[in-house]
C-alpha positions in Angstrom: 37.0 3.5 51.2 35.6 6.3 53.4 31.8 6.9 53.5 30.7 10.4 53.4 27.5 11.4 55.0 28.0 15.3 55.6 29.2 17.6 52.9 32.6 19.2 53.9 31.6 22.5 52.2 28.3 23.4 53.3 27.7 20.8 56.4 24.4 19.4 55.0 23.8 16.1 56.2 22.7 13.0 54.0 22.9 15.0 50.8 26.1 13.1 49.4 25.1 11.0 46.5 27.1 8.7 44.2 27.9 10.3 40.7 30.1 8.0 38.6 33.3 7.2 40.9 32.8 10.2 43.2 30.4 11.8 45.6 28.4 14.9 44.9 26.4 17.0 47.3 23.0 17.3 46.1 22.4 20.7 47.9 25.6 22.8 47.0 27.1 20.7 44.2 30.6 19.9 45.9 32.2 17.1 44.2 34.7 15.0 46.5 37.3 13.2 44.4 39.3 11.9 47.5 36.6 10.0 49.3 34.5 7.6 46.9 31.2 6.5 48.5 30.2 2.9 48.3 29.2 1.5 45.0 26.3 -0.7 44.3 27.6 -4.2 43.4 25.7 -6.6 41.2 23.0 -8.5 43.1 23.8 -11.9 41.5 26.9 -13.0 39.5 26.2 -14.6 36.3 23.7 -12.2 34.9 23.5 -12.9 31.2 23.0 -10.6 28.3 22.9 -10.7 24.5 24.7 -8.0 22.6 23.6 -7.2 19.0 25.8 -6.5 16.0 26.0 -2.8 15.0 28.7 -2.8 12.3 28.8 -2.3 8.7 29.4 -5.8 7.4 25.9 -7.1 6.3 26.3 -10.8 6.8 26.7 -10.2 10.6 23.4 -8.3 11.0 21.4 -10.1 13.6 24.3 -12.1 15.0 24.3 -11.9 18.8 27.2 -12.2 21.2 26.1 -14.0 24.7 27.7 -12.0 27.5 27.9 -13.2 31.2 28.6 -10.3 34.0 31.0 -11.9 36.5 31.5 -8.9 38.8 33.2 -5.6 39.3 36.8 -5.0 38.1 39.4 -4.1 40.9 41.3 -1.8 38.7 38.6 0.1 37.2 35.7 0.1 39.8 33.4 1.6 37.4 33.8 -1.4 34.9 32.4 -4.9 35.0 34.2 -8.1 34.5 32.3 -9.5 31.4 32.7 -13.1 30.0 32.2 -12.8 26.2 31.6 -16.0 24.0 33.0 -15.7 20.6 30.3 -15.5 17.9 32.3 -17.7 15.6 33.8 -20.3 17.5 32.0 -20.2 20.7 35.1 -20.0 22.9 35.4 -17.7 25.8 37.2 -14.3 24.9 39.9 -12.7 26.6 40.0 -8.9 27.5 42.6 -6.8 25.5 44.5 -4.1 27.3 43.9 -0.8 25.3 45.2 2.8 26.0 41.5 4.1 25.7 40.0 1.8 28.2 37.6 0.3 25.6 36.1 -3.0 26.0 37.9 -5.3 23.5 38.2 -8.8 23.4 40.0 -11.6 21.6 39.4 -15.4 21.4 42.3 -17.9 21.2 41.5 -18.2 17.4 42.3 -14.5 16.8 38.6 -13.2 16.4 38.0 -9.6 17.7 34.9 -8.1 19.3 34.5 -4.6 20.8 31.6 -4.2 23.3 29.8 -0.9 23.6 27.6 -0.2 26.6 24.8 2.3 25.7 23.1 4.6 28.1 19.9 2.7 28.1 21.7 -0.3 29.5 21.7 -2.3 26.2 25.0 -3.9 24.9 26.2 -3.8 21.3 29.2 -5.1 19.5 31.3 -4.5 16.5 
């Protein structure tokens, strides 16, 4: 991973900022997709969240899913590795591979959960 401190387009120094998975010059707007800048990493592994149910099935309203952040994914650097506990049988759920890169999980008993990360940083599930 290469760190960029000078914009290759306008030559301004120290104006490159992280924007998703790529660097952006704050002065001219140049976007560099070839040289990602260092990403912030979780300060502590094991951060815990509670995801609230947002689906249509009324009996699940108020049901929360415990989630633990384990680190960054290596195949998708913008994604986190999550450890989801099944809300029905309390076992650890395994991530499912999907074509749309959504965060879907299944426990050994066959229960499915989809995790949604909202812009305000809260987690919800369906």
